[in-house]
DRENVEX-942734 format. One record per residue: residue in three letters; x, y, z of N, C-alpha, C in turn; residue number from 0. Coordinates in steps of 0.001 Angstrom, whole numbers, padded with zeros to 6 digits, always signed. Layout:
# residues N
PT rest     nc1     nc2     nc3    cac1    cac2    cac3     cc1     cc2     cc3  nr
PT  ALA       X       Y       Z       X       Y       Z       X       Y       Z NUM
...
***
This chain:
# residues 255
PT rest     nc1     nc2     nc3    cac1    cac2    cac3     cc1     cc2     cc3  nr
PT  MET +010895 +028264 -047430 +010916 +029722 -047749 +011231 +030354 -046701   0
PT  LEU +012239 +031667 -046713 +012629 +032461 -045603 +011468 +033243 -045188   1
PT  LEU +011297 +033726 -043638 +010486 +034880 -043609 +011431 +035505 -043033   2
PT  PHE +011006 +037003 -042935 +011687 +038160 -042524 +010749 +039073 -041871   3
PT  PRO +010382 +038997 -040794 +009850 +039926 -040133 +010437 +041435 -040018   4
PT  ALA +009767 +042249 -040447 +010206 +043854 -040913 +010358 +044946 -039814   5
PT  ILE +011237 +045772 -039688 +010972 +046754 -038745 +011447 +048038 -039642   6
PT  ASP +010686 +048788 -039469 +011122 +050037 -040329 +011170 +051265 -039511   7
PT  LEU +012529 +051694 -039732 +012967 +052752 -038581 +012533 +054176 -039045   8
PT  LYS +011815 +055005 -038121 +011610 +056601 -038247 +012293 +057196 -037348   9
PT  GLU +013585 +057755 -037203 +014028 +058487 -035942 +014019 +057606 -034778  10
PT  GLY +014508 +056609 -035094 +014716 +055439 -033768 +013842 +054738 -033211  11
PT  LYS +012597 +054809 -034285 +011305 +054305 -033753 +010654 +053316 -034729  12
PT  ALA +010187 +052229 -034234 +009443 +051199 -035417 +008135 +051773 -035910  13
PT  VAL +007958 +051854 -037026 +006863 +052576 -037791 +006619 +051600 -039052  14
PT  ARG +005389 +051796 -039279 +005090 +051534 -040798 +004373 +052541 -041664  15
PT  LEU +004501 +052402 -042921 +003599 +053354 -043504 +003012 +052694 -044731  16
PT  LEU +001879 +053857 -045128 +001095 +053117 -045809 +001518 +053742 -047298  17
PT  GLN +001689 +052777 -048396 +002305 +053163 -049879 +003204 +053897 -049768  18
PT  GLY +004447 +053910 -049013 +005409 +054531 -048800 +005685 +056175 -048743  19
PT  ARG +004316 +056527 -047887 +004560 +057714 -047663 +004717 +058202 -046288  20
PT  MET +005544 +059120 -046043 +006160 +059265 -044832 +005291 +060189 -043727  21
PT  GLU +004196 +060601 -044466 +003283 +061484 -043487 +002512 +060215 -042895  22
PT  ASP +002170 +059381 -043435 +001281 +058292 -043004 +001881 +057311 -042240  23
PT  ALA +003051 +057747 -041401 +003572 +056754 -040626 +002927 +056468 -039159  24
PT  THR +002682 +055353 -038790 +002024 +054828 -037727 +003350 +054317 -036851  25
PT  VAL +003441 +054627 -035712 +004546 +054344 -034564 +003637 +052932 -034076  26
PT  TYR +004764 +051736 -034064 +004203 +050480 -033671 +005162 +050196 -032278  27
PT  ALA +006417 +050979 -032158 +007125 +050552 -030946 +008377 +051675 -030950  28
PT  ASP +008197 +052151 -029533 +009401 +053264 -029137 +010794 +052941 -029349  29
PT  ASN +010796 +051192 -028984 +011989 +050653 -028925 +012408 +049588 -029856  30
PT  PRO +012685 +049789 -030983 +012944 +048650 -032137 +013730 +047663 -031754  31
PT  VAL +014603 +047444 -030580 +015372 +046658 -030214 +014604 +045616 -029328  32
PT  GLU +013477 +045806 -028548 +012963 +045057 -028179 +012062 +044208 -028992  33
PT  VAL +011228 +044895 -030143 +010887 +044008 -031207 +011540 +043035 -031834  34
PT  ALA +012494 +043437 -032138 +013939 +042401 -032562 +013983 +041302 -032058  35
PT  GLN +014314 +041454 -030121 +014260 +040306 -029507 +013011 +039468 -029556  36
PT  ASP +011979 +040301 -029442 +010721 +039480 -029526 +010256 +038581 -030781  37
PT  PHE +011281 +038979 -032004 +010822 +038495 -032906 +011649 +037020 -032928  38
PT  GLU +013005 +037261 -032629 +014054 +036302 -032316 +013147 +035139 -031169  39
PT  ASN +012860 +035631 -030312 +012014 +034507 -028867 +011094 +033729 -029654  40
PT  GLN +010342 +034467 -030867 +009172 +033742 -031564 +009766 +032903 -032669  41
PT  GLY +011109 +032493 -032649 +011169 +031565 -033548 +012111 +032514 -034739  42
PT  ALA +012095 +033560 -035181 +012553 +034194 -036182 +013956 +034034 -036295  43
PT  THR +014805 +033798 -037776 +016153 +033499 -037891 +016551 +034644 -038927  44
PT  HIS +015466 +035526 -039476 +016290 +036734 -040072 +015558 +037980 -039815  45
PT  LEU +015899 +039059 -040174 +015153 +040295 -039952 +015307 +041197 -041231  46
PT  HIS +014376 +042030 -041663 +014626 +043146 -042454 +014413 +044577 -041801  47
PT  VAL +015397 +045384 -041858 +015298 +046536 -041212 +015234 +047626 -042461  48
PT  VAL +014610 +048565 -042276 +014489 +049877 -043425 +014814 +051010 -042473  49
PT  ASP +015741 +051660 -042888 +016004 +053010 -042560 +015533 +054144 -043096  50
PT  LEU +014314 +054592 -042869 +013169 +055090 -043499 +013608 +056802 -043673  51
PT  ASN +014496 +057530 -042723 +015101 +058396 -042763 +016170 +058438 -044061  52
PT  GLY +016837 +057528 -043942 +017971 +057441 -045076 +017171 +057188 -046505  53
PT  ALA +016079 +056335 -046496 +015314 +056194 -047638 +015044 +057645 -048269  54
PT  PHE +014456 +058142 -047457 +013584 +059885 -047791 +014856 +060917 -048187  55
PT  THR +016168 +060794 -047087 +016540 +062028 -047123 +017972 +061699 -047709  56
PT  GLY +018103 +060494 -047712 +019721 +059850 -048014 +020608 +060338 -046719  57
PT  LYS +020037 +060600 -045512 +021153 +060766 -044499 +020495 +059837 -043197  58
PT  PRO +021644 +058957 -043250 +021190 +058225 -041889 +021097 +058634 -040627  59
PT  VAL +020231 +058412 -040001 +019995 +058729 -038508 +019924 +057719 -037913  60
PT  ASN +019385 +056458 -038150 +019286 +055360 -037135 +020287 +054273 -036899  61
PT  ASP +021394 +054943 -037305 +022721 +053803 -036987 +022797 +053083 -035881  62
PT  GLU +022595 +054151 -034531 +022751 +053656 -033386 +021843 +052777 -032951  63
PT  THR +020504 +052598 -033567 +019729 +051855 -033190 +019768 +050604 -033891  64
PT  ILE +020144 +050752 -035184 +020617 +049332 -035976 +021772 +048894 -035341  65
PT  ARG +022950 +049466 -034762 +023672 +048827 -033927 +023435 +048116 -032493  66
PT  LYS +022211 +048759 -032085 +021917 +048051 -030812 +021078 +046903 -030850  67
PT  ILE +020522 +047005 -032379 +019657 +045637 -032809 +020770 +044663 -033153  68
PT  VAL +021716 +044889 -033923 +022639 +044102 -033985 +023436 +043165 -032597  69
PT  GLY +023589 +043867 -031623 +024274 +043688 -030915 +023021 +042794 -029797  70
PT  SER +021996 +042759 -030046 +020779 +042225 -029180 +020416 +041034 -029333  71
PT  VAL +020840 +040780 -030937 +019902 +039369 -031458 +020851 +038811 -032079  72
PT  SER +020900 +037436 -032525 +021596 +036706 -033448 +020957 +036545 -034826  73
PT  LEU +019619 +037335 -034878 +019124 +037319 -036405 +020178 +037616 -037590  74
PT  LYS +019903 +037025 -038495 +020766 +037461 -039558 +019706 +038674 -040046  75
PT  ILE +020492 +039739 -040434 +019912 +041036 -040297 +020339 +041377 -041804  76
PT  GLN +019163 +042194 -042512 +019561 +042448 -043953 +018846 +044047 -043772  77
PT  VAL +019373 +045372 -044038 +019576 +046712 -044043 +019228 +047248 -045592  78
PT  GLY +018316 +048129 -045709 +018280 +049179 -046537 +017405 +050075 -046236  79
PT  GLY +017634 +051243 -047330 +017122 +052624 -046947 +018268 +053821 -047367  80
PT  GLY +018308 +054211 -048124 +019480 +055523 -048689 +020742 +055085 -048578  81
PT  ILE +021094 +053735 -049225 +022383 +053381 -049252 +022850 +053588 -050903  82
PT  ARG +023620 +054516 -050743 +023968 +054883 -052143 +025505 +055120 -052320  83
PT  THR +026593 +054719 -051292 +027946 +054920 -051669 +028478 +053631 -051222  84
PT  MET +029614 +053508 -051475 +030528 +052445 -051117 +030811 +052603 -049597  85
PT  GLU +031271 +053710 -049150 +031212 +054021 -047965 +030091 +053688 -046978  86
PT  ARG +028892 +054190 -047441 +027832 +053498 -046599 +027512 +052132 -046328  87
PT  ILE +027971 +051535 -047686 +027667 +050137 -047369 +028652 +049360 -046219  88
PT  LYS +030131 +049849 -046736 +030764 +049210 -045651 +030783 +049713 -044202  89
PT  GLU +030174 +050931 -043889 +029634 +050880 -042761 +028588 +050430 -042136  90
PT  LEU +027688 +050126 -042799 +026720 +049149 -042093 +027146 +047650 -041799  91
PT  LEU +027964 +047206 -043073 +028482 +045584 -042799 +029419 +045954 -041748  92
PT  ASP +029983 +047094 -041438 +031001 +047049 -040074 +030181 +047105 -038713  93
PT  LEU +028677 +047565 -039212 +027929 +047437 -037857 +027745 +046210 -037733  94
PT  GLY +028087 +045283 -038549 +027700 +043488 -038302 +026202 +043207 -038935  95
PT  VAL +025644 +043999 -040048 +024249 +043379 -040659 +025097 +042300 -041453  96
PT  GLU +024240 +041674 -042105 +024397 +040413 -042925 +024428 +040833 -044493  97
PT  ARG +023462 +041665 -044390 +023087 +042098 -046337 +022886 +043458 -046055  98
PT  VAL +023405 +044176 -047038 +022800 +045374 -047578 +021946 +045331 -048799  99
PT  ILE +021029 +046217 -048692 +019960 +046295 -049722 +020327 +047678 -050498 100
PT  LEU +020663 +047660 -051956 +020798 +048806 -052725 +019435 +049081 -053508 101
PT  GLY +019035 +050270 -053431 +017838 +050689 -053870 +017882 +051286 -055267 102
PT  THR +017625 +052752 -054992 +017490 +054108 -056158 +019061 +054121 -056716 103
PT  ILE +020195 +053235 -055858 +021349 +053600 -056411 +021693 +052464 -057641 104
PT  ALA +020844 +051566 -057816 +021064 +050526 -058578 +020593 +050939 -059807 105
PT  PHE +019519 +051925 -060019 +019064 +052573 -061250 +019805 +053509 -061395 106
PT  GLN +020424 +054390 -060713 +021535 +055327 -061101 +022474 +055245 -061150 107
PT  ASP +023445 +054161 -060416 +024660 +054332 -060689 +025241 +052423 -060813 108
PT  PRO +024631 +051796 -062059 +024949 +050412 -061726 +026274 +049805 -061344 109
PT  ASP +027174 +050865 -062024 +028491 +050500 -061741 +028869 +050497 -060470 110
PT  LEU +028245 +050912 -059652 +028636 +050823 -057985 +028054 +049950 -057671 111
PT  VAL +026976 +049484 -058096 +026687 +047735 -057701 +027434 +046965 -058167 112
PT  ALA +027874 +047273 -059457 +028883 +045940 -060054 +030192 +045959 -059082 113
PT  GLU +030792 +047445 -058649 +031712 +047466 -057732 +031386 +046596 -056360 114
PT  ALA +030206 +046920 -055750 +030067 +046347 -054424 +030050 +044892 -054594 115
PT  ALA +028997 +044482 -055486 +028761 +042641 -055821 +030287 +042088 -055990 116
PT  ARG +031181 +042779 -056478 +032500 +042092 -056516 +033193 +042357 -055420 117
PT  ARG +033096 +043243 -054555 +033498 +043173 -053450 +033122 +042757 -052354 118
PT  TYR +031799 +042358 -051950 +031025 +042111 -051056 +030248 +040573 -051259 119
PT  GLY +030231 +040467 -052454 +029324 +039066 -053147 +028099 +039176 -052740 120
PT  GLU +027591 +038106 -051850 +026213 +037903 -051888 +025593 +038742 -050576 121
PT  ARG +026592 +039279 -050136 +025596 +040292 -048925 +025306 +041669 -049494 122
PT  ILE +025540 +041630 -050931 +024933 +042937 -051675 +023340 +042254 -052468 123
PT  VAL +022226 +043147 -052164 +020915 +042746 -052398 +020430 +043860 -053231 124
PT  VAL +019814 +043721 -054158 +019086 +044787 -054778 +017607 +044891 -054446 125
PT  GLY +017220 +046123 -053960 +015611 +046359 -053599 +015259 +046934 -054857 126
PT  ILE +014111 +046443 -055698 +013629 +046848 -056603 +011753 +046756 -056138 127
PT  ASP +011832 +048453 -056217 +010277 +048830 -055887 +010002 +049162 -057101 128
PT  ALA +008453 +048725 -057508 +007580 +048976 -058490 +006155 +049083 -058381 129
PT  LEU +005927 +050138 -059679 +004424 +050535 -059250 +003926 +050289 -061037 130
PT  GLY +002852 +049238 -061054 +002513 +049035 -062289 +003517 +048199 -062989 131
PT  GLY +004630 +047849 -062426 +005647 +047335 -063380 +006578 +048123 -063618 132
PT  TRP +006691 +049466 -063241 +007489 +050237 -063383 +008341 +050468 -062131 133
PT  VAL +009650 +050964 -062146 +010601 +051099 -061275 +010072 +052624 -060284 134
PT  ALA +010360 +052426 -059191 +010386 +053457 -058767 +011372 +054003 -057779 135
PT  VAL +011813 +055108 -057586 +013036 +055279 -056690 +012911 +056294 -055650 136
PT  GLN +013775 +056876 -055332 +013946 +057766 -054092 +013044 +057871 -053069 137
PT  GLY +012982 +056674 -052383 +011914 +056596 -051071 +010479 +056075 -051951 138
PT  TRP +010277 +055808 -053136 +009139 +055813 -053903 +008736 +056743 -054245 139
PT  ALA +009449 +058059 -054249 +008445 +059294 -054427 +008708 +059637 -056065 140
PT  GLU +009470 +059030 -056884 +009923 +059555 -058268 +009819 +057859 -058952 141
PT  ALA +009178 +058341 -060420 +008714 +057394 -061032 +009788 +057025 -061927 142
PT  THR +010192 +055927 -062667 +011101 +055953 -063744 +010238 +055290 -065163 143
PT  GLU +011176 +055199 -066383 +010473 +054639 -067244 +011205 +053330 -067680 144
PT  MET +011835 +052645 -066622 +012418 +051186 -066766 +011544 +050343 -066009 145
PT  LEU +011077 +049559 -066517 +010316 +047937 -066212 +011239 +047555 -065208 146
PT  ALA +010442 +046900 -064317 +011183 +046280 -062903 +011874 +044985 -063448 147
PT  ILE +011595 +044430 -064100 +012293 +043170 -064851 +013421 +043439 -065722 148
PT  ASP +013525 +044545 -066129 +014535 +045135 -066984 +015646 +045593 -066137 149
PT  LEU +015421 +045914 -064968 +016407 +046433 -063772 +016647 +045264 -062988 150
PT  ALA +016114 +044447 -063080 +016849 +042964 -062326 +017413 +042347 -063030 151
PT  LEU +017449 +042378 -064646 +018399 +041614 -065390 +019431 +042217 -065310 152
PT  ALA +019567 +043744 -065533 +020558 +044475 -065536 +021617 +044101 -064697 153
PT  MET +020811 +043934 -063124 +021466 +043676 -062073 +022182 +042583 -062110 154
PT  LYS +021383 +041387 -062458 +021873 +040190 -062711 +023308 +039872 -063636 155
PT  ASP +023442 +041033 -064704 +024417 +040970 -065664 +025722 +041707 -064492 156
PT  VAL +025353 +042292 -063578 +026607 +042806 -062574 +027013 +042029 -061874 157
PT  GLY +026395 +040909 -061535 +026780 +040022 -060511 +025858 +039938 -059407 158
PT  ILE +024620 +040634 -059445 +023779 +040490 -058111 +023063 +039037 -058222 159
PT  LYS +022796 +038173 -057503 +022173 +036935 -057263 +020760 +037167 -056640 160
PT  ARG +020124 +038364 -055794 +018934 +038034 -054916 +018712 +039684 -055184 161
PT  VAL +017190 +039823 -055374 +016601 +041142 -055122 +015359 +041267 -054091 162
PT  VAL +014950 +041997 -053488 +013932 +041934 -052776 +012781 +042916 -053527 163
PT  PHE +011915 +042345 -053946 +010822 +042889 -054888 +009594 +043462 -053834 164
PT  THR +009487 +044861 -054097 +008084 +045330 -053543 +007317 +046017 -054452 165
PT  ASP +006003 +045556 -054319 +004939 +046055 -055059 +004227 +047289 -054434 166
PT  ILE +004490 +048655 -054556 +004256 +049682 -054137 +003010 +050045 -053432 167
PT  ALA +002199 +049417 -054532 +000423 +049718 -054227 -000097 +048711 -053370 168
PT  ARG +000776 +047737 -052851 +000230 +046468 -051931 +000897 +046855 -050814 169
PT  ASP +001873 +048038 -050676 +002740 +048024 -049351 +001886 +048669 -048326 170
PT  GLY +002100 +047742 -046781 +001025 +048486 -045604 -000223 +048233 -046268 171
PT  MET -000829 +047741 -046939 -002358 +047954 -047496 -003082 +046577 -046754 172
PT  LEU -002511 +045555 -046584 -003114 +044189 -046175 -004018 +043943 -047385 173
PT  GLN -003546 +044166 -048440 -004376 +043390 -049608 -003961 +042365 -050376 174
PT  GLY -003031 +041682 -049634 -002048 +040700 -050420 -001160 +040939 -051556 175
PT  PRO -000079 +040088 -051366 +001141 +040462 -052319 +000633 +039941 -053993 176
PT  ASN +001249 +040813 -054826 +001241 +040736 -056026 +002355 +039574 -056540 177
PT  ILE +001221 +038355 -056583 +002191 +037071 -056230 +002577 +036935 -057906 178
PT  GLU +001788 +037327 -058659 +001897 +037085 -060357 +003078 +037904 -060886 179
PT  SER +003088 +039209 -060504 +004288 +039704 -060742 +005589 +039646 -060109 180
PT  THR +005493 +038943 -058709 +006559 +038239 -057910 +007446 +037168 -058958 181
PT  VAL +006184 +036303 -059218 +006245 +034818 -059760 +007373 +035406 -061443 182
PT  HIS +006649 +036041 -061774 +007221 +036948 -063173 +008671 +037217 -063359 183
PT  LEU +008766 +037800 -062121 +009955 +038306 -061725 +011173 +037139 -061931 184
PT  ALA +010779 +036404 -060609 +011597 +035129 -060422 +011902 +034236 -061639 185
PT  GLN +010596 +033847 -062396 +010853 +033272 -063845 +011680 +033649 -064914 186
PT  GLY +011662 +034886 -064918 +012196 +035879 -066078 +013613 +036182 -065978 187
PT  THR +014116 +036085 -064557 +015238 +036263 -064313 +016318 +035398 -064075 188
PT  GLY +015631 +034387 -063044 +016380 +033184 -062366 +017152 +033565 -061315 189
PT  LEU +016794 +035221 -060599 +017203 +035358 -059635 +016600 +035048 -058248 190
PT  ALA +017289 +034925 -057266 +016579 +034688 -056039 +015785 +035970 -055356 191
PT  VAL +014058 +035854 -055452 +013389 +036796 -055133 +012822 +036879 -053448 192
PT  ILE +012980 +037793 -052761 +012313 +037920 -051633 +011031 +039016 -051819 193
PT  ALA +010051 +038514 -051730 +008686 +038985 -052066 +008363 +040238 -050881 194
PT  SER +007705 +041146 -050951 +007546 +042395 -050082 +006380 +042976 -050466 195
PT  GLY +005452 +043449 -049640 +004514 +044512 -049761 +003434 +043860 -050026 196
PT  GLY +002209 +043719 -049127 +000789 +043669 -048742 +000641 +042435 -048284 197
PT  ILE +001457 +041506 -047767 +001143 +040207 -047278 +000153 +040408 -046147 198
PT  SER -000813 +039790 -046021 -001760 +040086 -045125 -002573 +038978 -044375 199
PT  THR -002397 +037556 -044743 -002800 +036493 -044547 -001997 +035637 -044560 200
PT  LEU -002263 +034529 -043601 -001411 +033182 -043791 -001432 +032546 -045239 201
PT  ALA -002719 +032491 -045944 -002872 +032033 -047283 -001915 +032787 -048266 202
PT  ASP -001498 +034150 -047815 -000713 +034417 -048768 +000784 +033968 -048647 203
PT  LEU +001101 +033561 -047501 +002611 +033152 -047437 +002820 +031851 -047917 204
PT  ARG +001175 +031044 -047568 +001563 +029645 -048171 +001479 +029801 -049879 205
PT  HIS +000880 +030620 -050213 +000897 +030635 -051527 +002220 +030916 -052043 206
PT  LEU +002921 +032031 -051429 +004224 +031910 -051930 +005322 +030808 -051940 207
PT  GLN +005047 +029964 -050824 +005779 +028956 -050497 +005229 +027918 -051343 208
PT  LEU +004143 +027740 -051779 +003787 +026879 -053387 +004446 +026932 -054235 209
PT  GLU +004475 +028463 -054472 +005150 +029026 -055990 +006585 +028545 -055673 210
PT  SER +007478 +028539 -054331 +008946 +028067 -054255 +008805 +026745 -054348 211
PT  LEU +007943 +025848 -053901 +008129 +024468 -053906 +007922 +023744 -055409 212
PT  LYS +007541 +024785 -056109 +007295 +024401 -057834 +008373 +024767 -058445 213
PT  GLY +009725 +024985 -057721 +010881 +025489 -058234 +011050 +026775 -058850 214
PT  ILE +010192 +027756 -058621 +010441 +028863 -058844 +011545 +029889 -057749 215
PT  SER +011990 +030691 -057996 +013074 +030718 -057030 +012514 +032182 -056158 216
PT  ILE +011657 +032076 -055319 +010925 +032824 -054450 +011909 +032279 -052994 217
PT  GLU +012867 +033043 -052699 +013322 +032792 -051752 +012917 +033111 -050149 218
PT  GLY +011822 +034121 -050233 +011685 +034544 -048856 +010503 +035698 -049118 219
PT  ALA +010005 +035909 -047973 +008694 +037070 -047792 +009354 +037872 -046523 220
PT  ILE +008568 +039240 -046651 +008832 +040098 -045495 +007477 +040524 -045530 221
PT  THR +007417 +040489 -043961 +005991 +040947 -043903 +006157 +041915 -042265 222
PT  GLY +005409 +042827 -042270 +005797 +044033 -041337 +004313 +044113 -040620 223
PT  LYS +003440 +045021 -041192 +002231 +045492 -040936 +001134 +044283 -040502 224
PT  ALA +001203 +043337 -041017 +000266 +042023 -040713 +000629 +041344 -039233 225
PT  LEU +002010 +041527 -038935 +002258 +041111 -037640 +002042 +042336 -036576 226
PT  TYR +002456 +043245 -037207 +002262 +044539 -035815 +000632 +044678 -035498 227
PT  SER -000274 +044397 -036854 -001672 +044511 -036637 -002420 +043485 -035635 228
PT  GLY -001765 +042578 -035708 -002207 +040844 -034951 -003074 +040373 -035999 229
PT  ALA -003052 +040381 -037573 -003428 +039713 -038421 -003247 +038282 -038193 230
PT  PHE -001615 +037863 -037871 -001242 +036323 -037534 -000037 +036478 -036545 231
PT  THR +000194 +035466 -036057 +001396 +035405 -035169 +002439 +035074 -035895 232
PT  LEU +004183 +035498 -035246 +005066 +035213 -036260 +005067 +033658 -035879 233
PT  SER +004941 +032869 -035278 +004816 +031560 -035009 +004120 +030773 -036361 234
PT  GLU +002965 +031416 -036601 +001963 +031181 -037431 +002713 +031380 -038788 235
PT  ALA +002981 +032629 -039035 +003534 +033292 -040086 +004831 +031993 -040526 236
PT  LEU +005302 +031487 -039709 +006788 +030777 -039902 +006180 +029459 -040357 237
PT  ALA +005331 +028779 -039500 +004909 +027732 -040283 +004099 +027718 -041708 238
PT  ALA +003647 +028824 -042062 +002969 +029065 -043311 +004050 +029374 -044384 239
PT  ALA +005114 +029884 -043694 +006297 +029980 -044843 +006957 +028408 -045104 240
PT  HIS +006824 +027869 -044238 +007435 +026154 -044769 +006449 +025255 -044716 241
PT  PHE +005250 +025713 -045017 +004098 +025006 -045629 +004398 +024054 -046871 242
PT  ASN +004200 +022564 -046400 +004465 +021741 -047415 +002934 +020831 -047604 243
PT  PRO +002273 +020817 -048857 +001141 +020039 -048866 +001445 +018599 -048825 244
PT  SER +002521 +018090 -049179 +003053 +016850 -049516 +003228 +016209 -047897 245
PT  GLY +003282 +016797 -047255 +003348 +016536 -045703 +002100 +016131 -044908 246
PT  GLY +000832 +016341 -045702 -000133 +015979 -045342 -001072 +016986 -044405 247
PT  GLU -000273 +018534 -044763 -001097 +019395 -044164 -002577 +019984 -044873 248
PT  ASN -003294 +020626 -044502 -004596 +020999 -044899 -004513 +022421 -045115 249
PT  TRP -004617 +022985 -046622 -004221 +024174 -046695 -005926 +024703 -047495 250
PT  ASN -006672 +025382 -046778 -007874 +025501 -047357 -007412 +027179 -048027 251
PT  GLY -006523 +027937 -048054 -006338 +029053 -048140 -007166 +030386 -047717 252
PT  GLY -008013 +029873 -046891 -008575 +030992 -046477 -008448 +031888 -045546 253
PT  GLU -007437 +031747 -044815 -007094 +032264 -043410 -006342 +033264 -043886 254
***
């Protein structure tokens, strides 16, 4: 299973939010480039970046920071947050990111997602944020009447192969991911699912990896606050994401 350490950008700084509330932002680093370099030095191969300003206002103000991150590491980088036009998709891909994540626009304009998937293939990922199983949009500020699994199936129909699934109730709370909902989404759609929100222990990562080993299409996991708060190190997280009980490792699930 792939592991994506996360950098959430707000006005050029690395922050974390509680349950998606911009007013509850904690600054973890003034220089996100150094954070990305540190992740790479610790063994990361992928990076998840969110432009929070873009997500909440639709106005990208972190492009220069994203450009610097891309230029300073060899990580495969996926970026989300306020990406709602074909022009914006192209801008980010031209910056050198590996994949872009479409969120709100997937709900509002599935035809645009279809066109993006046709043009850019698997470089397009859809981010599905859910609260109680229902899709939330506009930086989690607006609830909808569509179930997450229904949006995922609609995206599959227009050519999307991969989704990032976030349970808002768990995000930034260090209460553990909603593994049941993540498994349900993967099994119900056959899409590759990257789990996000609430990962707080190495056991959480091992649990997701065990589901992946069963053949469930959980492709990866995103972790942010747990890394920044010191709940575990990135090297420990990488080991948990690659955990294989058949290899003789002892998993007690308690860490």
